[in-house]
C-alpha positions in Angstrom: 0.0 0.0 0.0 1.5 3.3 -1.0 2.2 5.9 1.6 -0.4 8.6 2.1 0.2 12.0 0.5 0.4 15.1 2.7 -3.1 16.1 1.5 -4.5 12.7 2.5 -2.8 13.0 5.9 -4.3 16.5 6.4 -7.8 15.3 5.4 -7.7 12.4 7.7 -6.5 14.6 10.6 -9.2 17.1 9.9 -11.8 14.3 9.9 -10.6 12.7 13.1 -10.7 16.1 14.9 -14.5 15.9 14.7 -14.6 13.1 17.2 -13.8 12.7 20.9 -11.8 9.6 21.9 -13.1 7.5 24.8 -11.3 4.7 26.5 -13.4 1.7 27.6 -12.2 -1.1 29.8 -13.9 -4.5 29.6 -13.1 -7.8 31.1 -12.0 -10.4 28.5 -15.4 -12.2 28.5 -17.3 -8.9 27.8 -14.8 -8.0 25.1 -15.3 -11.3 23.4 -19.1 -10.9 23.6 -19.0 -7.4 22.2 -16.7 -8.6 19.3 -19.0 -11.6 18.6 -22.2 -9.4 18.6 -20.6 -6.8 16.4 -19.4 -9.4 13.9 -22.9 -11.1 13.9 -24.4 -7.7 13.1 -21.9 -7.0 10.4 -20.5 -4.0 12.3 -17.1 -3.0 13.6 -16.8 -3.0 17.4 -16.7 0.8 17.4 -19.9 1.0 15.3 -21.6 -1.6 17.4 -20.8 0.2 20.7 -21.8 3.6 19.2 -25.1 2.1 18.1 -25.7 0.7 21.6 -24.9 4.0 23.2 -27.3 5.9 20.7 -30.1 3.4 21.5 -29.6 3.9 25.3 -29.6 7.7 24.9 -32.8 7.6 22.8 -34.5 5.3 25.4 -33.5 7.5 28.3 -34.5 10.6 26.5 -38.0 9.1 25.7 -38.4 8.2 29.4 -37.9 11.7 30.5 
């Protein structure tokens, strides 16, 4: 794979600055469950966790 151009590096950096990074600690069994669920849903672990958070936020918001 060829090395990224300077323009590609700047574009990626600009894109990534739109997001906040969060560290999550799971025990190995939980991690394996999350990975399996994400794979079964055809999602990355990040996408699966983001979706789970969004669903929880919507549920809590609807409850008041």
